[in-house]
N, CA, C and O of each residue as an XYZ file, in Angstrom:
636
protein
N     132.525     65.109    -33.255
C     132.026     64.076    -32.095
C     133.098     63.360    -31.784
O     133.790     62.795    -32.631
N     133.343     63.329    -30.355
C     134.534     62.983    -29.661
C     134.199     61.617    -29.322
O     133.125     61.078    -29.589
N     135.500     60.906    -28.519
C     135.105     59.491    -28.371
C     134.226     59.550    -26.759
O     134.059     60.599    -26.137
N     133.841     58.469    -26.390
C     133.033     58.175    -25.203
C     133.742     58.712    -23.816
O     133.087     59.064    -22.835
N     135.274     58.722    -23.887
C     135.991     59.157    -22.765
C     136.025     60.677    -22.953
O     136.170     61.319    -21.913
N     135.927     61.303    -23.992
C     136.229     62.785    -24.366
C     134.648     63.233    -23.905
O     134.541     64.273    -23.254
N     133.603     62.571    -24.188
C     132.102     63.184    -23.698
C     132.175     62.969    -22.300
O     131.829     63.988    -21.701
N     132.566     61.815    -21.370
C     132.536     61.665    -20.195
C     133.326     63.028    -19.410
O     132.884     63.581    -18.403
N     134.406     63.351    -20.028
C     135.342     64.469    -19.431
C     134.693     65.499    -19.668
O     134.905     66.454    -18.921
N     133.692     65.656    -20.774
C     133.433     67.228    -20.861
C     132.066     67.185    -19.996
O     131.610     68.284    -19.679
N     131.445     66.158    -19.630
C     130.280     66.233    -18.609
C     131.053     66.603    -17.357
O     130.749     67.593    -16.691
N     132.062     65.790    -17.045
C     132.390     65.877    -15.521
C     133.095     67.332    -15.536
O     132.917     67.905    -14.461
N     133.748     67.984    -16.346
C     134.078     69.571    -16.523
C     133.050     70.311    -16.061
O     133.172     70.949    -15.016
N     131.844     70.317    -16.822
C     130.883     71.166    -17.074
C     129.914     70.670    -15.702
O     129.155     71.526    -15.246
N     129.935     69.401    -15.096
C     129.315     69.315    -13.783
C     129.811     68.308    -12.971
O     129.321     67.180    -12.926
N     130.921     68.739    -12.224
C     131.789     67.744    -11.735
C     131.094     66.841    -10.527
O     131.582     65.815    -10.054
N     129.730     67.518    -10.102
C     128.988     66.464     -9.020
C     128.351     65.472     -9.642
O     127.728     64.732     -8.880
N     128.299     65.196    -10.853
C     127.828     64.294    -11.461
C     128.146     62.667    -11.033
O     127.376     61.747    -10.758
N     129.685     62.742    -11.107
C     130.510     61.537    -10.455
C     129.739     60.878     -9.428
O     129.248     59.749     -9.403
N     129.731     62.175     -8.266
C     129.373     61.896     -7.135
C     128.195     61.348     -6.825
O     127.987     60.612     -5.861
N     127.199     61.795     -7.856
C     125.815     61.462     -7.583
C     125.513     59.899     -8.112
O     124.762     59.082     -7.579
N     126.296     59.736     -9.281
C     126.267     58.275     -9.595
C     127.006     57.120     -8.506
O     126.682     55.940     -8.369
N     127.957     57.776     -7.886
C     128.669     56.872     -6.724
C     127.837     56.391     -5.724
O     127.711     55.224     -5.355
N     127.119     57.672     -5.199
C     126.076     57.615     -4.134
C     124.944     56.803     -4.468
O     124.500     56.043     -3.608
N     124.418     56.861     -5.603
C     123.286     55.938     -6.006
C     123.773     54.568     -6.263
O     122.882     53.719     -6.296
N     124.920     54.176     -6.443
C     125.431     52.768     -6.558
C     125.652     52.276     -5.185
O     125.474     51.083     -4.938
N     126.006     53.059     -4.326
C     126.147     52.763     -2.571
C     124.949     52.572     -2.168
O     124.781     51.509     -1.570
N     123.767     53.453     -2.331
C     122.339     52.807     -2.060
C     121.965     51.751     -2.813
O     121.105     51.075     -2.248
N     122.272     51.377     -3.823
C     121.723     50.116     -4.594
C     122.309     48.846     -3.637
O     121.614     47.959     -3.141
N     123.776     48.999     -3.512
C     124.247     47.851     -2.713
C     123.648     47.918     -1.417
O     123.177     46.929     -0.855
N     123.661     49.222     -0.873
C     123.091     48.780      0.624
C     121.473     48.329      0.679
O     121.033     47.876      1.736
N     120.857     48.427     -0.153
C     119.399     48.114     -0.378
C     119.440     46.510     -0.564
O     118.693     45.801      0.109
N     120.515     45.861     -1.686
C     120.667     44.584     -1.663
C     121.111     43.960     -0.425
O     120.480     42.947     -0.125
N     122.239     44.388      0.533
C     122.831     43.885      1.286
C     121.776     43.749      2.441
O     121.738     42.729      3.129
N     120.845     44.896      2.653
C     119.927     44.601      3.445
C     118.775     43.631      3.311
O     118.168     43.245      4.310
N     118.441     43.201      1.998
C     117.776     42.408      1.689
C     118.174     40.894      2.036
O     117.491     40.002      2.539
N     119.486     40.899      1.607
C     120.173     39.767      1.907
C     120.306     39.234      3.582
O     120.434     38.056      3.916
N     120.249     40.231      4.374
C     120.339     40.253      5.812
C     118.996     39.695      6.238
O     118.895     38.846      7.124
N     118.135     40.120      5.682
C     116.511     39.741      6.012
C     116.361     38.427      5.539
O     115.588     37.775      6.242
N     116.859     37.789      4.543
C     116.677     36.427      4.068
C     117.413     35.449      5.110
O     116.983     34.350      5.462
N     118.775     36.147      5.595
C     119.626     35.152      6.344
C     118.636     35.391      7.704
O     118.447     34.331      8.301
N     118.199     36.159      8.104
C     117.297     36.215      9.231
C     116.234     35.499      9.573
O     115.905     35.062     10.676
N     115.572     35.390      8.223
C     114.388     34.552      8.249
C     114.672     33.155      8.190
O     113.951     32.362      8.796
N     115.747     32.740      7.455
C     116.371     31.185      7.397
C     116.763     30.673      8.522
O     116.507     29.512      8.840
N     117.644     31.754      9.475
C     117.983     31.134     10.650
C     117.384     31.918     12.110
O     117.848     32.860     12.753
N     116.418     31.261     12.263
C     115.377     31.944     13.674
C     116.305     31.866     14.709
O     117.040     30.943     15.060
N     116.097     33.312     15.257
C     116.609     33.441     16.756
C     118.008     33.386     16.634
O     118.551     33.288     17.734
N     118.925     33.419     15.500
C     120.294     33.450     15.434
C     120.941     34.691     15.418
O     122.061     34.764     15.923
N     120.250     35.996     14.761
C     120.581     37.049     14.551
C     119.507     38.204     14.997
O     118.318     37.918     14.854
N     119.762     39.168     15.397
C     118.548     39.950     15.844
C     119.079     41.536     15.702
O     120.225     41.875     15.997
N     118.268     42.251     15.307
C     118.403     43.638     15.107
C     117.871     44.735     16.134
O     116.653     44.747     16.310
N     118.601     45.601     16.789
C     118.091     46.343     17.790
C     118.526     48.007     17.388
O     119.646     48.329     16.994
N     117.419     48.917     17.578
C     117.721     50.249     17.521
C     117.677     50.922     18.677
O     116.818     50.543     19.473
N     118.614     52.144     19.106
C     118.368     52.941     20.248
C     118.701     54.287     19.839
O     119.493     54.630     18.962
N     118.005     54.979     20.575
C     118.260     56.337     20.549
C     118.976     56.693     21.812
O     118.447     56.597     22.920
N     120.301     57.142     21.588
C     121.388     57.292     22.711
C     121.519     58.742     23.285
O     121.706     59.664     22.491
N     121.435     58.975     24.560
C     121.752     60.210     24.928
C     122.691     60.179     26.107
O     123.408     59.187     26.240
N     122.756     61.106     26.920
C     123.761     61.298     28.012
C     123.398     60.465     29.370
O     124.110     60.447     30.373
N     122.318     59.869     29.233
C     121.813     58.680     30.333
C     122.417     57.285     29.762
O     122.321     56.913     28.592
N     123.010     56.637     30.742
C     123.439     55.312     30.385
C     122.203     54.359     30.105
O     121.238     54.325     30.869
N     122.304     53.545     28.897
C     121.642     52.480     28.452
C     122.367     51.306     28.739
O     123.532     51.070     28.418
N     121.420     50.433     29.507
C     122.254     49.349     29.970
C     121.420     48.214     29.332
O     120.214     48.167     29.577
N     121.957     47.366     28.585
C     121.478     46.183     27.868
C     121.964     44.870     28.496
O     123.139     44.521     28.379
N     120.961     44.068     29.232
C     121.069     42.983     29.808
C     120.113     41.988     29.904
O     119.084     42.359     29.340
N     120.008     40.771     30.426
C     119.231     39.627     30.059
C     117.823     39.926     30.676
O     116.788     39.298     30.454
N     117.975     40.917     31.427
C     116.558     41.161     32.198
C     115.685     41.911     31.225
O     114.460     41.792     31.201
N     116.589     42.921     30.185
C     115.675     43.811     29.265
C     115.664     43.299     28.137
O     114.699     43.472     27.394
N     116.822     42.501     27.741
C     116.858     41.709     26.293
C     117.090     40.045     26.643
O     118.159     39.530     26.970
N     115.840     39.397     26.486
C     116.005     37.924     26.656
C     117.221     37.487     25.803
O     117.978     36.654     26.301
N     117.434     37.878     24.796
C     118.498     37.348     23.805
C     119.666     37.139     24.073
O     120.417     36.316     23.551
N     119.974     38.206     25.273
C     121.513     38.252     25.611
C     121.780     36.839     26.547
O     120.835     36.498     27.259
N     122.718     36.208     26.572
C     124.087     36.747     26.197
C     124.372     36.114     24.502
O     124.031     35.131     23.845
N     125.213     37.364     24.310
C     125.401     36.880     22.719
C     126.757     36.504     22.321
O     127.669     36.592     23.142
N     126.956     36.108     21.175
C     128.430     35.703     20.828
C     128.979     36.789     20.300
O     129.979     37.242     20.856
N     128.501     37.380     19.233
C     129.208     38.812     18.634
C     127.843     39.705     18.503
O     126.670     39.337     18.571
N     128.349     40.889     18.311
C     127.645     42.180     17.839
C     128.457     43.117     16.959
O     129.639     43.436     17.085
N     127.431     43.550     15.894
C     127.939     44.964     15.286
C     127.246     45.822     15.589
O     126.019     45.732     15.628
N     128.029     47.009     15.913
C     127.104     48.361     16.255
C     127.474     49.390     15.046
O     128.592     49.555     14.558
N     126.341     49.999     14.708
C     126.586     51.173     13.986
C     125.936     52.275     14.387
O     124.742     52.410     14.653
N     126.872     53.106     14.411
C     126.384     54.618     14.746
C     125.869     55.368     13.481
O     126.605     55.679     12.545
N     124.552     55.626     13.542
C     124.179     55.891     12.277
C     124.195     57.650     12.323
O     123.912     58.351     11.351
N     124.534     58.087     13.480
C     124.370     59.659     13.253
C     124.483     60.129     14.705
O     124.647     59.522     15.763
N     124.330     61.500     14.370
C     124.286     62.217     15.493
C     125.820     62.509     16.266
O     126.684     63.159     15.678
N     126.023     61.994     17.537
C     127.267     62.438     17.864
C     127.906     61.104     18.195
O     127.143     60.150     18.045
N     129.368     60.760     18.692
C     129.998     60.037     19.017
C     129.096     59.247     20.139
O     128.272     59.849     20.828
N     129.361     57.683     20.262
C     128.739     57.052     21.256
C     130.186     56.185     22.215
O     131.028     55.575     21.557
N     130.268     56.236     23.404
C     130.982     55.159     23.975
C     130.419     53.834     24.453
O     129.508     53.796     25.281
N     130.825     53.032     24.063
C     130.271     51.535     24.119
C     131.327     50.765     25.129
O     132.551     50.892     25.118
N     130.460     49.854     26.090
C     131.168     49.344     27.095
C     130.453     47.775     27.150
O     129.250     47.546     27.034
N     131.450     46.855     27.341
C     131.116     45.213     27.080
C     131.299     44.833     28.629
O     132.288     44.948     29.352
N     130.048     44.353     28.886
C     130.137     43.653     30.307
C     130.245     44.337     31.397
O     129.493     44.136     32.351
N     131.149     45.197     31.405
C     131.346     46.241     32.822
C     131.222     47.535     32.219
O     131.562     47.767     31.059
N     130.699     48.441     33.069
C     130.677     49.903     32.867
C     131.729     50.448     33.253
O     131.785     50.654     34.466
N     132.841     50.847     32.464
C     134.246     51.361     32.854
C     135.101     51.748     31.818
O     134.987     51.425     30.636
N     135.949     52.443     32.308
C     136.981     52.880     31.149
C     137.956     51.868     30.517
O     138.684     52.074     29.546
N     137.820     50.538     31.367
C     138.720     49.214     30.592
C     137.993     48.168     30.184
O     138.557     47.192     29.690
N     136.692     48.221     30.325
C     135.707     47.202     30.135
C     136.127     46.648     28.457
O     136.585     45.517     28.297
N     135.985     47.249     27.707
C     135.997     46.904     26.233
C     137.611     46.585     25.828
O     137.854     45.680     25.030
N     138.664     47.366     26.416
C     139.898     46.757     26.364
C     139.968     45.154     26.547
O     140.481     44.512     25.630
N     139.461     44.451     27.723
C     139.876     43.397     27.959
C     139.072     42.591     26.948
O     139.689     41.660     26.430
N     137.910     42.761     26.602
C     137.033     42.116     26.094
C     137.193     41.698     24.715
O     136.922     40.533     24.423
N     137.702     42.711     23.616
C     137.766     42.689     22.401
C     138.962     43.445     21.942
O     139.169     43.509     20.730
N     139.855     44.086     22.866
C     141.018     44.870     22.249
C     140.634     45.808     21.363
O     141.437     46.128     20.487
N     139.354     46.419     21.417
C     138.785     47.581     20.846
C     138.873     48.777     21.700
O     138.509     48.681     22.872
N     139.335     49.943     21.218
C     139.491     51.187     22.293
C     138.122     51.864     22.385
O     137.307     51.912     21.464
N     137.974     52.359     23.553
C     136.807     52.977     23.846
C     137.178     54.656     23.652
O     136.407     55.591     23.441
N     138.131     54.650     23.753
C     138.574     56.341     23.523
C     139.586     56.473     22.274
O     140.744     56.057     22.271
N     138.995     57.065     21.322
C     137.789     57.881     20.958
C     136.636     57.026     20.742
O     136.654     55.925     20.193
N     135.542     57.686     21.267
C     134.119     56.824     21.187
C     133.707     56.506     19.851
O     134.144     57.319     19.037
N     133.103     55.712     19.426
C     132.572     55.364     18.015
C     131.820     56.554     17.328
O     130.788     56.913     17.896
N     132.139     57.133     16.334
C     131.886     58.431     15.948
C     130.746     57.737     14.705
O     130.595     56.593     14.274
N     130.022     59.160     14.386
C     128.751     59.077     13.480
C     129.331     58.413     12.166
O     130.262     58.940     11.556
N     128.723     57.201     11.749
C     128.841     56.709     10.447
C     129.954     55.613     10.682
O     130.478     54.996      9.754
N     130.244     55.443     11.937
C     131.280     54.391     12.199
C     130.829     52.900     12.729
O     129.862     52.811     13.486
N     131.474     51.865     12.357
C     131.184     50.444     12.860
C     131.954     49.870     13.936
O     133.133     50.220     13.980
N     131.471     48.929     14.957
C     132.540     48.285     15.638
C     132.040     47.090     15.510
O     130.814     47.006     15.448
N     132.804     45.940     15.443
C     132.295     44.459     15.451
C     133.106     44.119     16.774
O     134.221     44.594     16.994
N     132.515     43.347     17.539
C     132.833     42.485     18.802
C     132.375     41.178     18.916
O     131.263     40.809     19.293
N     133.535     40.358     18.483
C     133.372     38.912     18.374
C     133.729     38.181     19.505
O     134.842     38.535     19.893
N     133.164     37.178     20.289
C     133.928     36.699     21.377
C     133.752     35.035     21.109
O     134.038     34.262     22.024
N     133.381     34.643     20.112
C     133.445     33.285     19.737
C     132.627     32.227     20.795
O     132.561     31.007     20.647
N     132.145     32.863     21.679
C     131.180     32.119     22.650
C     130.094     32.883     23.242
O     130.442     34.055     23.386
N     129.077     32.689     23.581
C     128.301     33.530     24.444
C     128.619     34.352     25.542
O     127.869     34.265     26.514
N     129.711     35.246     25.606
C     130.232     35.846     26.651
C     129.761     37.485     26.578
O     130.309     38.223     27.396
N     128.876     38.026     25.738
C     128.545     39.071     25.794
C     127.229     39.486     26.710
O     126.116     39.586     26.195
N     127.394     39.647     27.682
C     126.278     39.647     28.660
C     125.603     40.736     29.127
O     124.462     40.694     29.587
N     126.422     41.913     28.999
C     125.785     43.211     29.169
C     126.489     44.147     28.177
O     127.707     43.991     28.098
N     125.914     45.117     27.386
C     126.119     46.326     26.843
C     125.864     47.783     27.416
O     124.789     48.007     27.974
N     126.645     48.598     27.318
C     126.431     50.117     27.922
C     126.522     50.845     26.751
O     127.393     50.595     25.917
N     125.770     51.650     26.621
C     125.767     52.964     25.349
C     125.503     54.232     26.171
O     124.519     54.332     26.904
N     126.414     55.186     26.021
C     126.105     56.531     26.544
C     126.792     57.536     25.589
O     127.865     57.250     25.058
N     126.235     58.585     25.400
C     126.780     59.732     24.694
C     127.578     60.985     25.811
O     127.173     61.138     26.963
N     128.548     61.662     25.322
C     128.672     62.677     26.366
C     127.711     63.779     26.767
O     126.617     63.858     26.207
N     128.030     64.531     27.601
C     126.780     65.269     28.079
C     126.162     66.401     27.077
O     126.809     67.338     26.610
N     124.783     66.129     26.840
C     123.921     66.947     25.938
C     124.038     66.488     24.568
O     123.495     67.164     23.695
N     124.777     65.252     24.201
C     124.658     64.793     22.996
C     123.793     63.593     22.935
O     123.366     63.004     23.929
N     123.539     63.238     21.585
C     122.516     62.219     21.224
C     122.993     61.482     20.102
O     123.851     62.107     19.478
N     122.739     60.443     19.674
C     122.936     59.601     18.438
C     122.036     58.264     18.341
O     121.572     57.688     19.325
N     121.870     57.881     17.059
C     121.134     56.807     16.783
C     121.987     55.639     16.439
O     122.907     55.710     15.624
N     121.608     54.412     17.173
C     122.530     53.009     17.101
C     121.943     52.121     16.492
O     120.724     52.278     16.571
N     122.273     51.150     15.848
C     121.700     49.805     15.346
C     122.740     48.807     15.754
O     123.919     49.080     15.532
N     122.421     47.701     16.318
C     122.918     46.470     16.921
C     122.647     45.334     16.411
O     121.665     44.733     16.848
N     123.399     44.788     15.421
C     123.008     43.532     14.922
C     123.860     42.391     15.811
O     125.080     42.468     15.955
N     123.022     41.302     16.394
C     123.707     40.565     17.478
C     123.590     39.149     17.173
O     122.513     38.729     16.751
N     124.392     38.512     17.307
C     124.492     36.962     17.082
C     124.157     36.326     18.410
O     124.876     36.626     19.363
N     122.933     35.298     18.635
C     122.732     34.706     19.783
C     123.665     33.457     19.873
O     124.770     33.367     19.337
N     123.034     32.486     20.653
C     124.046     31.066     20.837
C     123.748     30.564     19.475
O     123.066     31.062     18.578
N     124.406     29.482     19.532
C     124.695     28.689     18.220
C     123.237     28.097     18.040
O     122.650     27.614     19.009
N     122.712     28.140     16.885
C     121.484     27.316     16.689
C     121.359     26.068     16.836
O     120.377     25.518     17.337
N     122.514     25.436     16.338
C     122.725     23.652     16.383
C     122.600     23.317     17.960
O     122.115     22.226     18.259
N     122.969     24.106     18.877
C     122.852     23.788     20.356
C     121.862     23.713     20.866
O     121.837     23.100     21.933
N     120.845     24.189     20.436
C     119.637     24.156     21.031
C     119.022     22.961     20.909
O     118.892     22.563     19.751
N     118.633     22.321     21.716
C     117.841     20.835     22.079
C     116.470     21.029     22.429
O     116.137     21.962     23.160
N     115.612     20.172     21.934
C     114.267     19.957     22.470
C     114.407     19.417     24.004
O     115.390     18.802     24.416
N     113.381     19.715     24.694
C     113.474     19.089     26.211
C     113.111     17.786     26.357
O     113.473     17.097     27.311
N     112.207     17.293     25.200
C     111.669     15.967     25.337
C     112.580     14.932     24.526
O     112.166     13.786     24.349
N     113.553     15.254     24.142
C     114.581     14.378     23.581
C     115.802     14.129     24.354
O     116.511     15.065     24.722
N     116.021     13.148     24.562
C     117.172     12.704     25.634
C     118.444     12.006     24.741
O     118.291     11.197     23.827
N     119.389     12.391     25.110
C     120.533     11.783     24.419
C     121.160     10.801     25.241
O     122.141     10.184     24.825
């Protein structure tokens, strides 16, 4: 009977996919824990962070205050959950809008499985545009941070 390392080496030699299965399960467990923590954070701080999901195709999706009352946002994290790459523009629809707002390039677009963090440090994200290339589709999640919670005041309290 060999050592523990010898036994592991034997298993990996006969079934090399075992290590990948274990790593995948660990990543799934970690993702579940992080998702639960996000839910706790969201419940503890109302109206500070919101999650949105969009199915994006070659028609431009414009997110603005008339469609999403939570805008303007301080920051947002965009996840491309799959499908095809997504072009993301902030505040203006055009080739240079995101360069000026966050120094994040729009070309190449946000690929499947990639994430983009846009941080403005104030409520400056007023519009977001999402679009795929012709005939392409993607599923996108956005976690947005609204105005600072401590800045909200009750109207009946005068300072």
